[in-house]
N, C-alpha and C positions, 0 to 999 in steps of 0.2 A: 504494500500500500504506500510505501514511502517513495516509490519510483515516480508516480505522476507529479508530485510536488517538486521533486528535483528537476523534472523535465520542464515544468513551468518556469522555474528559476533560470534554467539555461536559456529558454526562449526570451525572457526579459533581459538578460545580460546581452545576448546576441542582438536584440533590438536596440539597446542602448549603444552598443559598439557601432552598429550600422548607422544609427542616427548621428553619432558624432562624426563619422566619416562623411556622411552626406552634408552636414553643416560645413565641414572643411571644404568640400568640393564646391558648394554653393558660394562660399565667400571667395574662392579662387575665381569662379566665373564672374562674379560682380567686379572684382579687381581688374580682370582682363577687359571687361566691357568699359570700365572707366579709363584704363590706360589707352584703349583703342580710340576712345573719344578725344582724349587729350592729344594723342598723336595726330589724329585727323585735323584737329583745330590748329595745331602747330604747323602742320604741312600747308594748310590753306593760308595761314598768316604769312608764312615765308614766301609763298607764291604771290600773294597780294603785294607784299613789299617789293619783290623783284619786279612785278608788273608796274608798280609806281615808279621805280627807277627807269624802267624802259620807256614809260610814257613821257617822262621828263627828257630823256635822251632823244626820243622821237620829236618832241617839241623843239628842242635845240636844233636838230637837223632840219626840220621844216622852216624854221626861222632863217637858218643859214642859206637854204636854197632860195627862199623868197627875197631876202634883201641883204644877203651876205653878212648878217650879224649872227652871233652865236648865243643869243639870249636863250635861257632855258625857261623863260617865263614870258607869256604873250601879252599880259595886261600892261606891259610897259617894259622898260629896261630892267635888267637884273639889279639887285641892290648895289649900292656903292661899296667899294672895297672895305671889308671889315664888317659890313652889315649883312643881315639875312632876312629872308621873307618866307613865310609859311603859307601854304595854300593846299587846296584839294584839287585833284584831277581825276577824270575817269577815262574809260577806254575810247571815248569819242573826242578826247582832247579838251573837254570843257574844264576851264580853270575858274576857281572861286577863291579869292584871297581874303574874303570876309571871315573865313573860318580860321582862326589863329591858334586853336588848341585841339589836341586829340580828344579832349573831353567834351567838345562842342558837339551837339546833336547833328550839325551839318556835316561832320566828318564821318558819320555813320554810312556804311555801304548797304545797298539793297540789291537784290537780284531782280532784274527786269524780266519782262515776258519772254525775252529771247535767251535768258539764262546767263546774262552778263552781269558782273558786279558794276554798280554805278552809284553815284551820289544823288541820283534823281529818284523818280518814283519806282516802286516795286515792293517786293516783300523784304522787310527789314531783316538784316542779318546781325549777328553779335559782333561784327567787325567794324572797326573805325580805322581810317587811314589819313595821314597827314604828311605832306612833303615839306621839307625845309631846304632852301637853297641859300648857301652862304658864299658870298664873293670873297675870295682870299686876296684879290688884288695881285695875284702871282700868275695870272694866265689860266687859271682853272677855277672851277666852282666845286664846292663840297655839297653833295646832295645826300640828304638823309630822308629815308622813308620809314615812318613809324606806323606800325599796325598794332591795334589793341583789340583783344577779344574780351568781351564782358560776358561772364557766365555765372549765374547764381550769386551775384554781388561781388564776385572776384574779377580782377582783370589780369590778363596776361599780355605782356608787351613783347613785340618782335621788332627789331630794327635792322635795316639794311642800309649800307652807305656805298657811295661811289664818288669818283672824281670825274668831272666833265672838263675836257681841255678845249681850248680855242685852237682848233686845227684849221 
């Protein structure tokens, strides 16, 4: 008669051991999902920063072809030596210098109906982008593109830099 009670005890211990193992596996799955999301966000931020630098480089090239100047900024000439200017730019080359901070809502990127990131209308994303161009006075410009991702009250920053020369 003692055998059925002992079997019930074995079943309870086995259930507890299996339950602990499943909790460990579940926490590993949750951590992997979180890491995947963070990596995806970091990858998008790095690509948006590189795109920002390429858009400024493209603007410089268009200005050079149009009137043989090498300005990286179309609303006027680049800043005086030692000064800098901050602005937003999107894939269509639209520039807005009234957005002077990455925390400004105008720096927020949206995805338009064609699937492109833009500062115009569309579905808002957690990404903000701001370009800063500094005139060194030495024949080149320092260009910095800052991308911020805001998720659940936290922000993650990514920054890319390049130098544009007067070739």
